[in-house]
Backbone as ProteinMPNN parsed JSONL, in Angstrom:
{"seq_chain_A": "MSAEPECRGPRTNSGQRQPPIRAFMDDLTVMTESVPGCRWILKGLEELVEWAQMRFKPAKSRSMVLRKGKVVDKFRFNIADTAIPSISEKPVKSLGKVFDCSLRDTSSIQSTCTELDGWLKSVDKSGLPG", "coords_chain_A": {"N_chain_A": [[100.916, 96.422, 81.681], [103.295, 93.906, 82.154], [105.626, 92.136, 84.172], [106.541, 89.667, 83.477], [106.997, 89.014, 80.591], [109.375, 90.35, 80.138], [111.6, 89.018, 81.166], [112.669, 85.692, 81.493], [112.215, 83.07, 83.885], [114.31, 80.872, 85.944], [115.618, 77.769, 84.569], [114.533, 74.436, 84.966], [115.921, 71.143, 85.806], [114.646, 69.416, 84.08], [114.231, 70.964, 81.911], [112.146, 72.759, 81.769], [110.837, 76.064, 82.109], [110.678, 78.096, 85.0], [108.349, 80.388, 86.51], [109.429, 83.82, 86.665], [108.65, 85.424, 88.772], [107.263, 84.984, 91.905], [104.436, 85.17, 93.894], [102.896, 85.727, 97.04], [100.372, 86.652, 99.064], [101.462, 89.576, 100.434], [104.054, 89.254, 99.685], [106.848, 88.971, 97.5], [108.823, 86.961, 95.369], [111.661, 86.98, 93.446], [113.21, 85.245, 90.912], [115.897, 84.607, 88.846], [118.097, 83.652, 86.116], [120.294, 85.212, 85.823], [122.148, 88.096, 86.959], [121.751, 90.592, 85.566], [119.204, 90.0, 84.488], [117.632, 89.876, 86.787], [117.852, 92.505, 87.684], [116.499, 93.772, 85.619], [113.91, 92.755, 85.905], [113.322, 93.777, 88.475], [113.329, 96.505, 87.885], [111.104, 96.652, 86.147], [109.098, 95.804, 87.938], [109.238, 97.88, 89.775], [108.298, 100.007, 88.213], [105.658, 99.123, 87.76], [104.611, 99.061, 90.377], [104.895, 101.718, 91.081], [103.116, 102.851, 89.227], [100.759, 101.876, 90.29], [100.556, 103.466, 92.447], [101.9, 102.734, 94.762], [104.577, 101.568, 96.907], [107.766, 99.943, 97.25], [109.512, 98.593, 100.103], [112.677, 98.763, 100.501], [114.367, 98.283, 102.704], [113.103, 96.278, 104.096], [113.362, 94.193, 102.442], [115.293, 91.469, 100.983], [118.286, 90.312, 99.376], [119.802, 87.71, 97.443], [122.423, 86.179, 95.875], [123.389, 83.392, 94.141], [126.156, 81.44, 93.237], [127.437, 78.62, 91.892], [126.409, 77.193, 94.075], [127.112, 78.706, 96.283], [126.82, 81.648, 98.336], [127.147, 84.818, 96.941], [128.494, 87.999, 97.404], [129.083, 90.205, 95.817], [127.35, 91.569, 94.165], [124.93, 94.142, 93.945], [121.59, 95.131, 94.514], [119.045, 97.503, 93.743], [116.206, 99.446, 94.74], [114.27, 102.112, 93.891], [116.527, 103.779, 94.089], [117.592, 102.956, 96.503], [119.542, 100.731, 98.335], [119.117, 97.188, 98.428], [119.406, 95.135, 101.184], [121.684, 92.366, 101.536], [121.393, 88.809, 102.324], [123.601, 88.192, 103.759], [124.309, 90.509, 105.07], [121.971, 91.156, 106.522], [120.309, 88.718, 107.902], [117.257, 86.92, 107.173], [114.017, 86.122, 108.463], [111.684, 83.754, 107.679], [108.576, 82.257, 107.672], [109.193, 81.133, 110.155], [111.787, 80.195, 109.874], [115.212, 80.961, 109.782], [117.062, 82.545, 107.329], [120.305, 82.719, 106.28], [123.666, 83.613, 105.17], [125.033, 81.202, 105.313], [123.437, 79.13, 104.483], [122.67, 76.876, 105.83], [120.922, 74.646, 108.074], [121.57, 74.395, 110.738], [121.872, 76.496, 112.752], [119.265, 77.444, 112.787], [117.839, 75.185, 113.646], [118.936, 74.878, 116.219], [118.07, 77.284, 117.445], [115.31, 76.898, 117.329], [115.02, 74.643, 118.998], [115.883, 75.744, 121.45], [113.917, 77.721, 121.804], [111.635, 76.083, 121.979], [112.261, 74.653, 124.305], [112.097, 76.732, 126.189], [109.342, 77.323, 125.989], [108.214, 74.9, 126.912], [109.146, 74.881, 129.561], [107.755, 77.095, 130.517], [105.138, 76.135, 130.373], [105.306, 74.035, 132.23], [105.726, 75.531, 134.584], [103.332, 76.825, 134.817], [101.377, 75.435, 136.211], [99.109, 74.247, 135.322], [96.777, 71.555, 134.954], [97.504, 68.355, 133.406]], "CA_chain_A": [[102.301, 96.026, 81.593], [103.604, 92.763, 83.009], [107.068, 91.923, 84.294], [106.9, 88.337, 82.999], [107.608, 88.909, 79.275], [110.678, 90.987, 80.083], [112.669, 88.09, 81.528], [112.18, 84.37, 81.874], [112.761, 82.549, 85.128], [115.32, 79.823, 85.805], [115.235, 76.525, 83.914], [114.693, 73.255, 85.81], [116.709, 70.071, 85.189], [113.861, 68.81, 83.003], [114.204, 71.894, 80.789], [111.016, 73.681, 81.839], [111.105, 77.356, 82.742], [109.849, 78.494, 86.13], [108.019, 81.816, 86.406], [110.457, 84.618, 87.332], [108.115, 86.091, 89.956], [106.289, 84.229, 92.69], [103.795, 86.074, 94.841], [101.991, 85.191, 98.044], [99.89, 87.756, 99.898], [102.206, 90.793, 100.123], [105.454, 88.874, 99.469], [107.274, 88.647, 96.141], [110.124, 86.332, 95.211], [112.137, 87.095, 92.071], [114.294, 84.299, 90.626], [116.345, 84.64, 87.457], [119.365, 82.955, 85.899], [121.401, 86.164, 85.747], [122.004, 89.347, 87.712], [121.052, 91.589, 84.738], [117.794, 89.622, 84.391], [116.98, 90.271, 88.043], [117.755, 93.973, 87.683], [115.468, 94.109, 84.645], [112.614, 92.461, 86.537], [113.113, 94.749, 89.552], [112.97, 97.784, 87.26], [109.718, 96.519, 85.704], [108.238, 95.778, 89.13], [109.224, 99.225, 90.344], [107.392, 100.803, 87.38], [104.289, 98.666, 88.025], [104.208, 99.472, 91.722], [104.752, 103.177, 91.028], [101.868, 103.1, 88.5], [99.671, 101.566, 91.222], [100.714, 104.425, 93.537], [102.407, 102.051, 95.951], [106.039, 101.566, 96.887], [108.459, 98.867, 97.947], [110.343, 98.985, 101.233], [113.927, 98.021, 100.309], [114.958, 97.881, 103.985], [112.453, 95.041, 104.53], [113.637, 93.183, 101.416], [116.62, 90.847, 101.034], [118.767, 89.768, 98.108], [120.734, 86.588, 97.562], [122.947, 85.721, 94.59], [124.084, 82.108, 94.276], [127.037, 80.986, 92.165], [127.976, 77.297, 92.221], [125.922, 76.783, 95.386], [127.624, 79.583, 97.345], [126.305, 83.014, 98.32], [128.116, 85.791, 96.436], [128.081, 89.326, 97.877], [129.635, 91.302, 95.027], [126.303, 92.226, 93.391], [123.981, 94.923, 94.743], [120.337, 95.462, 93.847], [118.446, 98.73, 94.267], [114.828, 99.824, 94.432], [114.118, 103.553, 94.141], [117.858, 104.271, 94.472], [117.936, 102.482, 97.844], [120.106, 99.381, 98.239], [118.451, 96.076, 99.106], [120.427, 94.397, 101.936], [121.826, 90.941, 101.213], [121.173, 87.978, 103.508], [124.843, 88.207, 104.54], [124.249, 91.697, 105.922], [120.803, 91.064, 107.402], [119.551, 87.473, 107.695], [115.812, 87.121, 107.165], [113.232, 85.024, 109.016], [110.477, 83.528, 106.892], [107.852, 81.073, 108.127], [109.858, 80.571, 111.319], [113.143, 79.735, 109.571], [116.152, 82.04, 109.514], [117.91, 82.348, 106.155], [121.515, 83.527, 106.312], [124.583, 83.285, 104.078], [125.578, 79.843, 105.424], [122.48, 78.23, 103.824], [122.569, 75.648, 106.628], [119.822, 74.629, 109.036], [122.084, 74.157, 112.084], [121.519, 77.564, 113.697], [117.801, 77.491, 112.861], [117.421, 74.052, 114.481], [119.32, 75.191, 117.594], [117.189, 78.326, 117.997], [113.989, 76.286, 117.502], [115.097, 73.805, 120.203], [115.955, 76.652, 122.594], [112.593, 78.324, 121.94], [110.74, 75.021, 122.441], [112.608, 74.395, 125.698], [111.513, 77.829, 126.961], [107.888, 77.143, 126.025], [107.897, 73.76, 127.774], [109.371, 75.315, 130.94], [106.634, 77.98, 130.866], [103.965, 75.284, 130.597], [105.529, 73.341, 133.501], [105.58, 76.49, 135.678], [101.971, 77.378, 134.855], [100.571, 74.714, 137.181], [97.891, 73.716, 134.702], [96.758, 70.086, 134.953], [97.622, 67.695, 132.106]], "C_chain_A": [[102.527, 94.872, 82.565], [105.107, 92.571, 83.038], [107.483, 90.6, 83.672], [107.526, 88.301, 81.612], [109.017, 89.479, 79.207], [111.82, 90.021, 80.35], [112.057, 86.764, 81.937], [112.877, 83.927, 83.148], [113.776, 81.445, 84.876], [114.746, 78.558, 85.175], [115.491, 75.36, 84.87], [115.539, 72.213, 85.091], [115.978, 69.418, 84.026], [113.732, 69.735, 81.794], [113.047, 72.871, 80.804], [111.425, 74.963, 82.55], [110.14, 77.591, 83.893], [109.467, 79.957, 85.941], [109.051, 82.636, 87.175], [109.976, 85.27, 88.62], [107.098, 85.181, 90.619], [105.743, 85.161, 93.751], [102.901, 85.298, 95.788], [101.649, 86.328, 98.992], [100.655, 89.029, 99.515], [103.696, 90.51, 99.931], [105.698, 88.555, 98.002], [108.634, 87.977, 96.191], [110.493, 86.416, 93.742], [113.305, 86.14, 91.903], [114.63, 84.38, 89.142], [117.659, 83.879, 87.35], [120.552, 83.905, 85.897], [121.092, 87.411, 86.572], [121.334, 90.42, 86.848], [119.556, 91.28, 84.584], [117.019, 90.028, 85.629], [116.821, 91.791, 88.107], [116.638, 94.441, 86.748], [114.076, 93.879, 85.247], [112.326, 93.464, 87.652], [112.701, 96.108, 88.994], [111.515, 97.751, 86.791], [108.741, 96.514, 86.866], [108.119, 97.163, 89.754], [108.282, 100.134, 89.552], [105.933, 100.422, 87.641], [103.775, 99.161, 89.37], [104.019, 100.986, 91.774], [103.45, 103.557, 90.312], [100.662, 102.876, 89.414], [99.684, 102.48, 92.45], [101.043, 103.737, 94.858], [103.926, 102.147, 95.907], [106.572, 100.36, 97.648], [109.218, 99.449, 99.129], [111.641, 98.187, 101.132], [114.554, 97.538, 101.615], [114.35, 96.581, 104.501], [112.67, 93.902, 103.532], [115.023, 92.593, 101.631], [116.986, 90.354, 99.646], [119.743, 88.634, 98.385], [121.129, 86.162, 96.151], [123.739, 84.452, 94.851], [124.917, 81.836, 93.035], [127.67, 79.686, 92.631], [127.625, 76.885, 93.648], [126.401, 77.624, 96.551], [127.016, 80.974, 97.201], [127.43, 83.957, 97.913], [127.616, 87.182, 96.813], [128.554, 90.48, 96.998], [128.593, 92.043, 94.192], [125.325, 92.928, 94.322], [122.754, 95.217, 93.894], [119.735, 96.679, 94.528], [116.983, 98.819, 93.876], [114.699, 101.281, 94.835], [115.415, 104.147, 94.696], [118.246, 103.939, 95.911], [118.392, 101.036, 97.736], [119.264, 98.37, 99.014], [119.53, 95.314, 99.867], [120.487, 92.934, 101.493], [121.582, 90.123, 102.482], [122.447, 87.852, 104.333], [124.838, 89.376, 105.516], [123.137, 91.588, 106.963], [120.068, 89.765, 107.113], [118.053, 87.74, 107.829], [115.118, 85.892, 107.733], [111.941, 84.927, 108.22], [109.853, 82.21, 107.313], [108.592, 80.35, 109.253], [111.276, 80.102, 111.089], [114.014, 80.93, 109.222], [117.009, 81.655, 108.312], [119.095, 83.293, 106.26], [122.466, 83.032, 105.225], [125.163, 81.881, 104.172], [124.721, 78.828, 104.674], [122.374, 76.89, 104.539], [121.442, 75.792, 107.645], [120.287, 74.561, 110.486], [121.641, 75.23, 113.074], [120.004, 77.675, 113.856], [117.266, 76.377, 113.759], [117.739, 74.337, 115.944], [118.392, 76.24, 118.207], [115.772, 77.788, 118.208], [113.96, 75.43, 118.761], [115.127, 74.66, 121.465], [114.59, 77.282, 122.867], [111.586, 77.307, 122.482], [110.987, 74.708, 123.91], [112.007, 75.471, 126.605], [110.005, 77.707, 127.082], [107.498, 76.017, 126.973], [108.098, 74.109, 129.244], [108.242, 76.23, 131.404], [105.378, 77.178, 131.161], [104.101, 74.556, 131.927], [105.295, 74.27, 134.693], [104.147, 76.99, 135.837], [101.076, 76.686, 135.873], [99.266, 74.178, 136.615], [97.922, 72.191, 134.714], [96.904, 69.545, 133.523], [98.971, 67.745, 131.64]], "O_chain_A": [[101.996, 94.878, 83.676], [105.788, 92.816, 82.042], [108.661, 90.414, 83.365], [108.526, 87.604, 81.442], [109.779, 89.127, 78.307], [112.91, 90.197, 79.805], [111.05, 86.722, 82.643], [113.991, 84.359, 83.446], [114.07, 81.119, 83.726], [113.542, 78.309, 85.241], [116.54, 75.299, 85.511], [115.845, 72.368, 83.909], [116.608, 68.922, 83.092], [113.185, 69.338, 80.766], [112.968, 73.736, 79.932], [112.246, 74.951, 83.467], [108.943, 77.323, 83.783], [110.191, 80.697, 85.276], [109.511, 82.201, 88.23], [110.788, 85.631, 89.472], [106.184, 84.672, 89.969], [106.498, 85.859, 94.427], [102.236, 84.339, 95.395], [102.527, 86.896, 99.641], [100.514, 89.514, 98.393], [104.513, 91.428, 100.006], [104.858, 87.944, 97.342], [109.5, 88.378, 96.968], [109.73, 85.975, 92.882], [114.279, 86.205, 92.653], [113.754, 84.239, 88.288], [118.259, 83.507, 88.358], [121.698, 83.46, 85.962], [119.935, 87.73, 86.841], [120.433, 91.104, 87.332], [118.735, 92.197, 84.554], [115.876, 90.475, 85.532], [115.783, 92.297, 88.531], [115.921, 95.393, 87.056], [113.183, 94.715, 85.109], [111.202, 93.952, 87.763], [111.836, 96.782, 89.554], [110.773, 98.708, 87.009], [107.684, 97.14, 86.799], [107.047, 97.568, 90.203], [107.552, 100.935, 90.136], [105.07, 101.295, 87.734], [102.64, 99.624, 89.481], [103.1, 101.481, 92.427], [102.757, 104.481, 90.739], [99.666, 103.595, 89.326], [98.906, 102.281, 93.382], [100.539, 104.107, 95.919], [104.493, 102.733, 94.985], [105.928, 99.832, 98.554], [109.528, 100.64, 99.158], [111.71, 97.059, 101.619], [115.206, 96.494, 101.635], [114.995, 95.855, 105.258], [112.214, 92.781, 103.754], [115.833, 93.149, 102.373], [116.117, 90.021, 98.84], [120.414, 88.601, 99.416], [120.272, 85.825, 95.334], [124.648, 84.436, 95.68], [124.436, 81.985, 91.912], [128.361, 79.656, 93.649], [128.449, 76.298, 94.349], [126.122, 77.29, 97.703], [126.731, 81.426, 96.092], [128.528, 83.904, 98.466], [126.454, 87.513, 96.573], [128.436, 91.636, 97.404], [128.92, 93.053, 93.569], [124.938, 92.384, 95.356], [122.864, 95.513, 92.704], [119.891, 96.87, 95.734], [116.574, 98.334, 92.821], [114.98, 101.647, 95.977], [115.396, 104.92, 95.654], [119.135, 104.578, 96.475], [117.716, 100.209, 97.122], [118.767, 98.656, 100.103], [120.499, 94.876, 99.248], [119.472, 92.342, 101.124], [121.565, 90.671, 103.584], [122.387, 87.446, 105.493], [125.304, 89.252, 106.649], [123.342, 91.891, 108.139], [119.278, 89.707, 106.171], [117.638, 88.673, 108.517], [115.56, 84.763, 107.522], [111.197, 85.901, 108.102], [110.514, 81.171, 107.312], [108.618, 79.12, 109.305], [111.923, 79.646, 112.032], [113.606, 81.805, 108.458], [117.606, 80.579, 108.28], [118.927, 84.51, 106.323], [122.119, 82.14, 104.45], [125.74, 81.401, 103.195], [125.219, 77.777, 104.271], [122.026, 75.882, 103.924], [121.061, 76.899, 108.026], [119.458, 74.662, 111.39], [121.091, 74.907, 114.126], [119.517, 77.97, 114.947], [116.344, 76.6, 114.543], [116.915, 74.072, 116.82], [117.973, 76.103, 119.356], [115.103, 78.178, 119.165], [112.988, 75.475, 119.515], [114.463, 74.331, 122.448], [114.158, 77.367, 124.016], [110.775, 77.638, 123.347], [110.043, 74.517, 124.676], [111.471, 75.158, 127.667], [109.443, 77.957, 128.149], [106.556, 76.161, 127.753], [107.311, 73.684, 130.09], [107.815, 76.152, 132.556], [104.636, 77.499, 132.089], [103.132, 74.462, 132.68], [104.73, 73.849, 135.702], [103.792, 77.523, 136.888], [100.113, 77.284, 136.352], [98.411, 73.706, 137.365], [98.979, 71.594, 134.507], [96.486, 70.187, 132.56], [99.27, 67.24, 130.558]]}, "name": "protein", "num_of_chains": 1, "seq": "MSAEPECRGPRTNSGQRQPPIRAFMDDLTVMTESVPGCRWILKGLEELVEWAQMRFKPAKSRSMVLRKGKVVDKFRFNIADTAIPSISEKPVKSLGKVFDCSLRDTSSIQSTCTELDGWLKSVDKSGLPG"}
């Protein structure tokens, strides 16, 4: 069984469809054009993972619904009857960048600068030559 035939991914400006599921190592990203499509894919993924005798950890997952470029919080997604938190409730850090409901880089840039400043001060205090 595959989750791909059940729902197609979003369409690009050129008209091509993107795959609905992207995987890297132990991370999955599900992108669809509609909330029902996402629920359908999640249900299929849940069946596949259950068949493989594994399970998802909804508390470590995040959901984000975009409408007209804004984050919408009125939709809830579930895995194994457990709600997946939205990025408004619990921002997520991925590859060093924090994703929150503002969808802006300002806070991420500020925290990176603060962290870098702390590292540079530690290097200065170390007394190492160079």
